C-alpha positions as CSV (number, residue, x, y, z in Angstrom):
1,M,-196.6,4.9,-29.9
2,K,-196.6,6.8,-26.6
3,K,-198.6,5.9,-23.6
4,L,-200.7,8.8,-22.4
5,F,-201.9,9.4,-18.8
6,I,-204.7,12.0,-18.3
7,S,-204.9,14.1,-15.1
8,Q,-208.1,16.0,-14.7
9,P,-210.3,17.4,-12.0
10,M,-213.0,14.8,-11.1
11,V,-214.6,16.2,-7.9
12,D,-218.2,17.2,-8.3
13,R,-218.2,16.2,-12.0
14,T,-220.4,13.6,-13.7
15,D,-219.0,10.6,-15.5
16,E,-220.3,12.1,-18.7
17,E,-218.4,15.4,-18.1
18,I,-215.2,13.5,-17.2
19,F,-215.3,11.3,-20.3
20,K,-216.1,14.3,-22.6
21,E,-213.0,16.1,-21.2
22,R,-210.9,13.0,-21.8
23,E,-211.9,12.9,-25.4
24,T,-210.7,16.5,-25.8
25,A,-207.5,15.7,-24.0
26,I,-206.8,12.7,-26.3
27,A,-207.4,14.8,-29.4
28,E,-205.1,17.6,-28.2
29,A,-202.4,15.2,-27.2
30,R,-202.5,13.4,-30.6
31,K,-202.2,16.8,-32.3
32,I,-199.3,18.0,-30.1
33,L,-197.4,14.7,-30.3
34,G,-198.0,14.2,-33.9
35,E,-198.4,10.4,-33.5
36,D,-200.9,7.8,-32.3
37,I,-201.1,7.2,-28.6
38,E,-202.2,4.5,-26.2
39,V,-204.5,6.0,-23.5
40,I,-203.9,4.6,-20.0
41,D,-207.3,3.9,-18.4
42,S,-206.8,5.8,-15.1
43,Y,-210.5,6.0,-14.3
44,C,-210.9,4.1,-11.0
45,R,-214.2,2.2,-10.8
46,E,-213.7,1.0,-7.3
47,E,-214.8,2.7,-4.1
48,C,-211.7,4.2,-2.4
49,T,-210.7,6.8,0.0
50,P,-209.4,10.0,-1.5
51,L,-205.9,8.8,-0.8
52,G,-206.7,5.5,-2.4
53,Y,-207.8,7.2,-5.6
54,L,-204.6,9.1,-5.7
55,A,-202.5,6.0,-5.1
56,Y,-204.3,4.3,-8.0
57,S,-203.7,7.2,-10.3
58,I,-200.0,7.5,-9.4
59,K,-199.6,3.8,-10.2
60,K,-201.2,4.4,-13.6
61,L,-199.0,7.5,-14.1
62,S,-195.9,5.4,-13.6
63,E,-196.8,3.5,-16.8
64,A,-196.9,6.7,-18.9
65,D,-194.5,8.3,-21.4
66,V,-196.6,11.5,-21.4
67,A,-199.1,13.1,-19.0
68,Y,-201.8,15.5,-20.1
69,F,-203.1,17.9,-17.4
70,G,-206.6,19.1,-18.1
71,K,-207.9,22.6,-17.5
72,G,-208.1,23.5,-13.9
73,W,-205.7,20.8,-12.7
74,Q,-203.7,23.3,-10.7
75,D,-206.7,23.8,-8.3
76,Y,-206.9,20.2,-7.2
77,G,-204.5,18.5,-4.8
78,G,-204.5,15.1,-6.6
79,C,-203.7,16.7,-9.9
80,R,-200.9,18.9,-8.4
81,I,-199.3,15.8,-6.8
82,E,-199.6,13.9,-10.1
83,H,-197.9,16.9,-11.8
84,I,-195.0,16.9,-9.3
85,C,-194.6,13.1,-9.8
86,A,-194.5,13.5,-13.6
87,V,-192.0,16.3,-13.6
88,D,-189.7,14.8,-10.9
89,Y,-189.7,11.4,-12.5
90,G,-189.2,12.5,-16.1
91,I,-192.6,12.0,-17.7
92,K,-193.2,14.6,-20.4
93,V,-196.1,16.9,-19.6
94,I,-198.7,18.5,-21.8
95,M,-200.9,21.2,-20.3
96,S,-204.3,22.2,-21.6
97,E,-205.1,25.9,-21.9
98,F,-204.4,27.6,-18.6
99,D,-206.9,30.1,-17.2
100,P,-205.1,32.4,-14.8
101,H,-208.4,33.8,-13.6
102,K,-209.7,30.5,-12.3
103,T,-206.7,29.3,-10.4
104,T,-205.2,29.4,-6.9
105,I,-201.7,29.6,-8.3
106,G,-200.5,33.1,-8.8
107,K,-198.1,32.5,-11.7
108,R,-198.8,31.8,-15.4
109,L,-198.0,28.4,-16.8
110,D,-197.6,28.1,-20.5
111,A,-199.7,25.5,-22.4
112,G,-197.9,23.0,-24.4
113,L,-195.2,20.3,-24.1
114,W,-192.7,20.4,-21.3
115,D,-189.5,18.6,-22.0
């Protein structure tokens, strides 16, 4: 069983929106990996500074075998830093569908499993 970390934009989103997107991410990850997963609870319930939230999420990311990056991740600094950490430290990456029309990055990233 693989441990899954979910990186997703959270700024200006309700808890309901965040948790709905997480359910989609979990279903997609199970389908791609073809096995059951343990989801790492990376939702911080404490009041923190923006950097404090990022530190918390990177700590949780360090426990993961696989990281799922939700739609729009490339437009948020915290998600981009989490992606760099995952890639540089050997955590497999799954990316949701990538919308090149809603991103600040100029190149196309393919959806799917990075190994």
